[in-house]
Backbone as ProteinMPNN parsed JSONL, in Angstrom:
{"seq_chain_A": "XXXXXXXXXXXXXXXXXXXXXXXXXXXXXXXXXXXXXXXXXXXXXXXXXXXXXXXXXXXXXXXXXXXXXXXXXXXXXXXXXXXXXXXXXXXXXXXXXXXXXXXXXXXXXXXXXXXXXXXXXXXXX", "coords_chain_A": {"N_chain_A": [[105.108, 104.083, 117.452], [105.232, 106.149, 115.306], [104.547, 105.222, 113.16], [101.797, 104.892, 112.839], [101.334, 107.492, 112.854], [102.194, 108.228, 110.517], [100.629, 106.653, 108.722], [98.108, 107.839, 109.395], [98.662, 110.201, 108.125], [98.924, 109.509, 105.596], [96.104, 108.442, 104.897], [94.043, 109.848, 105.87], [91.342, 112.184, 105.593], [91.374, 111.706, 102.798], [90.082, 110.961, 99.502], [87.599, 108.201, 99.089], [87.475, 105.64, 96.998], [85.232, 103.185, 95.674], [84.991, 99.484, 94.685], [83.673, 99.668, 92.414], [84.393, 101.804, 91.049], [83.424, 104.391, 91.568], [83.134, 107.561, 93.442], [83.004, 107.886, 97.14], [82.809, 109.187, 99.296], [85.144, 110.326, 102.157], [88.027, 109.535, 104.08], [87.391, 109.687, 107.301], [88.27, 108.951, 109.698], [90.858, 106.442, 111.66], [90.231, 103.002, 112.866], [91.434, 101.927, 115.586], [92.842, 98.928, 117.283], [93.517, 98.001, 120.242], [95.575, 95.563, 122.609], [94.511, 94.623, 125.447], [96.147, 93.243, 126.969], [98.271, 92.948, 126.591], [100.067, 95.362, 126.81], [102.063, 96.297, 125.545], [102.298, 95.271, 122.805], [102.077, 96.878, 119.571], [99.173, 99.021, 118.344], [96.506, 97.58, 116.605], [95.316, 98.294, 113.292], [92.15, 98.234, 112.432], [89.984, 99.492, 110.813], [88.7, 101.808, 108.597], [87.223, 104.772, 108.967], [83.941, 106.361, 108.203], [81.172, 108.461, 106.558], [77.667, 109.554, 107.766], [78.157, 111.266, 111.1], [80.997, 110.194, 111.406], [82.891, 112.349, 111.723], [81.569, 114.029, 113.821], [81.978, 112.142, 116.125], [84.178, 112.621, 117.918], [83.694, 115.167, 118.351], [82.647, 117.585, 120.678], [79.724, 117.362, 122.876], [77.304, 118.95, 122.495], [77.982, 119.698, 119.485], [77.97, 116.853, 118.396], [75.025, 116.323, 119.129], [74.303, 118.139, 117.423], [74.509, 117.552, 114.777], [73.966, 114.82, 114.689], [70.921, 115.378, 114.848], [70.708, 116.886, 112.272], [71.455, 114.789, 110.364], [69.344, 113.5, 110.85], [67.175, 114.646, 110.034], [67.733, 115.01, 107.143], [66.797, 112.223, 106.782], [68.427, 109.917, 107.797], [67.959, 107.341, 109.939], [69.675, 105.901, 111.963], [72.288, 107.778, 112.368], [75.247, 106.864, 112.064], [78.773, 106.159, 112.098], [80.592, 104.525, 109.108], [82.132, 101.717, 109.191], [84.772, 100.653, 107.423], [86.321, 97.612, 106.704], [90.015, 97.233, 107.447], [90.883, 95.075, 105.869], [89.542, 95.275, 103.646], [90.752, 97.666, 102.181], [92.68, 98.177, 99.414], [94.186, 99.594, 98.023], [96.487, 102.671, 98.576], [96.652, 105.414, 97.423], [96.669, 108.611, 95.859], [93.818, 108.659, 96.153], [91.703, 106.68, 98.509], [91.453, 103.461, 97.698], [89.058, 100.732, 97.913], [87.958, 97.345, 97.977], [85.14, 96.733, 97.874], [81.877, 97.382, 96.755], [79.681, 100.476, 96.673], [77.313, 100.326, 97.922], [77.41, 97.841, 99.162], [79.613, 98.134, 100.786], [78.344, 99.594, 102.869], [77.974, 102.657, 102.21], [75.65, 103.943, 101.16], [73.859, 104.606, 102.798], [73.151, 107.782, 103.229], [72.613, 108.627, 100.945], [70.343, 107.045, 99.896], [68.429, 107.474, 102.255], [67.926, 110.354, 101.785], [66.836, 110.176, 99.263], [64.521, 108.621, 99.79], [63.2, 110.517, 101.715], [62.992, 113.036, 100.282], [63.401, 112.992, 97.301], [61.77, 110.735, 96.42], [59.515, 111.885, 96.622], [58.737, 113.834, 94.911], [57.068, 114.942, 92.232], [57.125, 112.521, 89.495], [59.59, 111.923, 90.697]], "CA_chain_A": [[103.648, 104.678, 117.304], [105.092, 107.154, 114.424], [103.922, 104.401, 111.912], [100.361, 104.864, 112.815], [101.073, 108.894, 112.357], [102.554, 108.235, 109.198], [99.514, 105.968, 108.214], [97.295, 108.747, 109.308], [98.783, 111.345, 107.187], [98.247, 108.781, 104.254], [94.849, 108.052, 104.458], [92.875, 110.471, 106.559], [90.952, 113.379, 104.491], [91.53, 111.379, 101.383], [88.776, 110.239, 98.922], [87.426, 107.029, 98.955], [86.752, 105.302, 95.609], [84.696, 102.019, 95.586], [85.536, 98.855, 93.601], [82.962, 99.763, 91.018], [85.003, 103.202, 90.638], [82.838, 105.446, 91.99], [83.567, 108.272, 94.737], [82.6, 107.346, 98.026], [83.171, 109.881, 100.372], [86.41, 110.413, 102.509], [88.087, 108.872, 105.092], [87.217, 110.672, 108.264], [89.065, 108.434, 110.866], [91.044, 105.166, 111.617], [89.971, 102.549, 113.79], [92.825, 101.349, 115.842], [92.33, 98.18, 118.305], [94.604, 97.747, 121.41], [95.408, 94.394, 123.357], [94.407, 95.125, 126.642], [96.376, 91.61, 127.718], [99.749, 93.204, 126.269], [99.8, 97.22, 126.045], [103.604, 96.716, 124.765], [102.116, 95.171, 121.485], [101.299, 98.065, 118.86], [97.868, 98.781, 117.946], [96.229, 96.949, 115.004], [94.44, 98.63, 112.461], [90.828, 97.585, 112.244], [89.577, 99.713, 109.778], [88.57, 103.464, 108.286], [85.471, 105.303, 109.167], [83.62, 107.445, 107.092], [80.136, 108.581, 106.5], [77.182, 110.197, 108.904], [78.59, 110.915, 112.441], [82.155, 109.724, 111.771], [83.728, 113.406, 111.954], [81.332, 114.601, 114.956], [82.104, 111.189, 117.15], [84.916, 113.188, 118.457], [83.342, 116.81, 118.924], [81.811, 118.163, 121.824], [78.244, 117.075, 122.884], [76.483, 120.052, 121.565], [78.174, 119.345, 118.25], [77.319, 115.499, 117.789], [73.671, 116.045, 118.858], [73.517, 118.902, 115.974], [75.251, 116.593, 113.718], [72.542, 113.642, 114.652], [70.051, 116.118, 114.352], [70.805, 117.461, 111.002], [71.325, 113.928, 109.666], [67.568, 112.653, 110.806], [66.305, 115.414, 109.285], [67.825, 114.209, 105.824], [66.105, 110.864, 106.901], [69.038, 108.951, 108.377], [67.309, 107.071, 111.498], [70.887, 106.273, 112.589], [73.488, 108.447, 111.557], [76.544, 106.517, 112.525], [79.778, 106.163, 111.077], [80.446, 103.441, 108.393], [83.505, 101.239, 109.057], [85.475, 99.726, 106.104], [87.529, 96.699, 107.116], [91.5, 97.623, 106.826], [91.356, 94.082, 104.696], [89.101, 95.584, 102.442], [91.663, 98.805, 101.327], [93.163, 97.518, 98.299], [95.28, 100.394, 97.68], [96.682, 103.946, 99.247], [97.556, 106.524, 96.474], [95.876, 109.902, 95.704], [92.678, 108.136, 97.076], [91.914, 105.326, 99.008], [90.774, 102.204, 97.213], [88.41, 99.581, 98.801], [87.404, 96.454, 97.154], [83.637, 96.828, 97.859], [80.948, 98.386, 96.119], [79.258, 101.54, 97.642], [76.295, 99.429, 98.643], [78.387, 96.475, 100.058], [80.344, 99.071, 102.229], [77.438, 100.747, 103.586], [78.055, 103.689, 101.903], [74.796, 104.576, 100.442], [72.773, 104.987, 103.738], [72.729, 108.985, 103.236], [71.806, 108.582, 99.579], [68.919, 105.979, 100.132], [67.759, 108.452, 102.965], [67.612, 111.444, 100.973], [66.162, 109.704, 98.072], [63.277, 108.582, 100.328], [62.531, 111.344, 102.143], [62.605, 113.962, 99.452], [63.425, 112.782, 95.797], [60.864, 110.098, 96.133], [57.93, 112.69, 97.062], [58.759, 114.805, 94.18], [56.371, 114.1, 91.275], [58.057, 111.944, 88.809], [60.876, 111.365, 91.502]], "C_chain_A": [[103.711, 105.857, 115.813], [104.706, 106.586, 113.146], [102.729, 104.735, 111.685], [100.218, 106.451, 112.276], [101.23, 109.08, 111.013], [101.38, 107.708, 108.133], [98.124, 107.052, 108.255], [97.252, 109.898, 108.433], [98.697, 110.686, 105.86], [97.041, 108.659, 103.984], [93.79, 109.148, 104.775], [92.787, 111.836, 105.806], [90.947, 112.811, 103.257], [90.284, 110.752, 100.831], [88.78, 108.888, 98.991], [86.958, 106.578, 97.55], [86.599, 103.468, 95.754], [85.185, 100.991, 94.609], [84.804, 99.051, 92.404], [83.367, 101.45, 90.342], [84.308, 104.351, 90.847], [83.371, 106.345, 93.315], [82.544, 107.928, 95.867], [82.835, 107.727, 99.286], [84.432, 110.015, 101.096], [86.455, 109.598, 103.965], [88.335, 109.836, 106.126], [88.34, 109.986, 109.451], [89.869, 106.88, 110.678], [90.696, 104.895, 112.551], [90.994, 101.686, 114.055], [92.3, 100.312, 117.207], [93.507, 97.836, 119.027], [94.239, 96.708, 121.991], [95.39, 94.784, 124.734], [95.4, 94.223, 127.437], [97.876, 92.172, 127.743], [100.012, 94.205, 125.676], [101.283, 97.253, 125.178], [103.271, 96.188, 123.261], [101.586, 96.516, 120.749], [99.873, 97.626, 118.893], [97.606, 98.242, 116.738], [95.203, 97.854, 114.572], [93.284, 97.941, 112.206], [90.275, 98.148, 111.35], [89.561, 101.326, 109.557], [87.08, 103.69, 108.464], [84.991, 106.325, 108.619], [82.007, 107.441, 107.257], [79.212, 109.442, 108.006], [77.586, 110.018, 110.203], [79.553, 110.783, 112.371], [82.781, 111.259, 112.304], [83.092, 113.854, 113.552], [81.456, 113.278, 116.065], [83.184, 111.967, 118.146], [84.967, 114.68, 118.877], [82.738, 116.684, 120.178], [80.455, 117.964, 121.682], [77.579, 117.675, 122.079], [76.649, 119.669, 119.984], [77.823, 118.338, 117.671], [76.071, 115.442, 117.975], [73.421, 116.788, 117.476], [73.74, 118.028, 114.863], [74.159, 115.639, 113.292], [71.574, 114.355, 114.098], [69.708, 116.561, 112.844], [70.709, 115.723, 110.002], [69.841, 112.991, 109.708], [66.889, 113.494, 110.024], [66.492, 115.226, 107.62], [67.25, 113.078, 105.659], [66.975, 109.681, 107.463], [68.644, 108.877, 109.536], [68.62, 107.228, 112.371], [72.007, 106.435, 112.382], [74.903, 108.059, 112.417], [77.791, 106.202, 111.755], [79.711, 104.899, 109.958], [81.981, 102.676, 108.442], [83.839, 100.127, 108.078], [86.637, 99.089, 106.656], [88.813, 97.314, 106.72], [91.61, 96.453, 105.493], [90.437, 94.537, 103.133], [89.66, 97.156, 101.549], [92.581, 98.213, 100.449], [94.551, 98.307, 97.661], [95.128, 102.17, 98.254], [97.564, 104.617, 98.199], [96.642, 107.955, 96.77], [94.397, 109.497, 96.391], [92.919, 106.768, 97.268], [90.783, 104.482, 98.324], [90.202, 100.989, 97.685], [87.899, 98.569, 97.775], [86.023, 95.817, 97.497], [83.339, 97.661, 97.228], [80.484, 98.991, 97.101], [78.298, 100.773, 98.809], [76.851, 98.629, 99.66], [78.92, 97.058, 101.039], [79.377, 99.79, 103.23], [77.1, 102.269, 103.409], [76.878, 104.69, 101.299], [73.417, 104.965, 101.191], [72.097, 106.455, 103.685], [71.735, 109.098, 101.969], [70.34, 108.475, 99.615], [67.916, 107.038, 101.026], [67.095, 109.86, 102.358], [66.574, 111.391, 100.005], [64.273, 109.372, 98.641], [62.504, 109.455, 100.718], [62.158, 112.609, 101.343], [62.373, 113.992, 98.229], [62.29, 112.116, 95.513], [59.512, 110.646, 96.401], [58.036, 113.558, 95.939], [57.85, 114.079, 92.997], [57.483, 113.775, 90.029], [59.517, 111.703, 89.34], [60.732, 110.098, 91.769]], "O_chain_A": [[102.698, 106.336, 115.304], [104.54, 107.288, 112.148], [102.365, 104.923, 110.524], [99.323, 106.779, 111.498], [100.588, 109.901, 110.357], [101.208, 108.18, 107.009], [97.279, 107.087, 107.361], [96.242, 110.483, 108.042], [98.358, 111.426, 104.937], [96.725, 108.749, 102.798], [92.81, 109.33, 104.053], [93.761, 112.502, 105.453], [90.41, 113.543, 102.426], [89.52, 110.104, 101.545], [89.86, 108.298, 98.965], [86.044, 107.202, 97.011], [87.529, 102.674, 95.894], [85.81, 101.443, 93.649], [85.277, 98.617, 91.354], [82.788, 102.059, 89.443], [84.66, 105.359, 90.234], [84.018, 105.751, 94.177], [81.367, 107.705, 95.583], [83.033, 106.972, 100.238], [85.227, 109.626, 100.24], [85.549, 109.191, 104.692], [89.225, 110.682, 106.044], [89.183, 110.717, 109.97], [89.58, 106.18, 109.708], [90.582, 105.75, 113.429], [91.474, 100.881, 113.256], [91.512, 100.755, 118.043], [94.48, 97.385, 118.422], [93.041, 96.469, 122.14], [96.408, 95.332, 125.157], [95.477, 94.477, 128.639], [98.624, 91.944, 128.694], [100.196, 94.312, 124.464], [101.543, 98.095, 124.319], [103.999, 96.684, 122.402], [100.72, 97.188, 121.309], [99.388, 96.547, 119.23], [98.402, 98.391, 115.811], [94.293, 98.193, 115.329], [93.472, 96.855, 111.658], [89.781, 97.275, 110.637], [90.291, 102.056, 110.228], [86.098, 103.0, 108.187], [85.716, 107.317, 108.542], [81.492, 106.58, 107.969], [79.801, 109.839, 109.012], [77.508, 108.886, 110.681], [79.966, 111.225, 113.444], [83.179, 111.23, 113.469], [83.905, 114.026, 114.461], [80.839, 113.566, 117.09], [82.895, 111.839, 119.335], [85.853, 115.274, 119.49], [82.361, 115.6, 120.621], [79.885, 118.266, 120.633], [77.203, 117.179, 121.017], [75.673, 119.379, 119.293], [77.357, 118.446, 116.537], [75.507, 114.643, 117.228], [72.665, 116.376, 116.596], [72.851, 117.935, 114.016], [73.595, 115.53, 112.204], [71.255, 114.116, 112.933], [68.572, 116.557, 112.37], [69.926, 115.605, 109.059], [69.41, 112.142, 108.928], [65.985, 113.058, 109.311], [65.507, 115.288, 106.884], [67.074, 112.704, 104.499], [66.451, 108.578, 107.619], [68.737, 109.822, 110.321], [68.833, 108.13, 113.181], [72.813, 105.523, 112.201], [75.475, 108.796, 113.221], [77.601, 105.969, 110.561], [78.656, 104.264, 109.985], [82.894, 103.099, 107.731], [83.32, 99.016, 107.973], [87.672, 99.654, 107.012], [88.803, 97.944, 105.662], [92.178, 96.693, 104.427], [90.654, 94.209, 101.966], [89.106, 97.624, 100.554], [93.455, 97.604, 101.067], [95.536, 97.856, 97.076], [94.071, 102.794, 98.342], [98.782, 104.49, 98.066], [96.059, 108.199, 97.826], [93.98, 110.274, 97.25], [93.693, 105.963, 96.749], [89.573, 104.705, 98.354], [91.023, 100.093, 97.876], [87.421, 99.005, 96.728], [85.803, 94.609, 97.42], [84.041, 98.634, 96.951], [80.593, 98.563, 98.25], [78.44, 100.659, 100.027], [76.717, 98.808, 100.87], [78.778, 96.612, 102.177], [79.719, 100.441, 104.217], [76.326, 102.956, 104.075], [77.049, 105.878, 101.021], [72.365, 105.394, 100.718], [70.905, 106.607, 103.954], [70.566, 109.481, 101.923], [69.448, 109.309, 99.461], [66.816, 107.381, 100.594], [65.939, 110.252, 102.519], [65.665, 112.208, 99.85], [63.219, 109.732, 98.116], [61.324, 109.495, 100.369], [61.137, 113.226, 101.646], [61.476, 114.689, 97.755], [61.613, 112.524, 94.569], [58.504, 109.939, 96.402], [57.074, 114.321, 96.015], [57.881, 112.86, 92.827], [58.409, 114.507, 89.68], [60.455, 111.363, 88.619], [61.612, 109.492, 92.38]]}, "name": "protein", "num_of_chains": 1, "seq": "XXXXXXXXXXXXXXXXXXXXXXXXXXXXXXXXXXXXXXXXXXXXXXXXXXXXXXXXXXXXXXXXXXXXXXXXXXXXXXXXXXXXXXXXXXXXXXXXXXXXXXXXXXXXXXXXXXXXXXXXXXXXX"}
């Protein structure tokens, strides 16, 4: 289990850089999968979680509700964490690099929502 703690220390809160070289948020959590049939097997890393709602998922209910309300006010209709599959993580260093561009990874949700709700309504926007 200490291997997973070490992995968590290596990736949690690090910035994510997409395949196109753009900053794309940060790693908020790891998603692990446990084999219910063989509990002796170690968990398998499924991916990293980031984006709207990722941090709030483990918070108390009022915090989750407040976070969802905030994201909805910004224009995100379904504020859910984005899962980046573990096999798309290409390198872990100062940042976590992924082999997907921002849109392909689903990391443009907040930018698109804010653009639709606010920027697009501005004259010349």
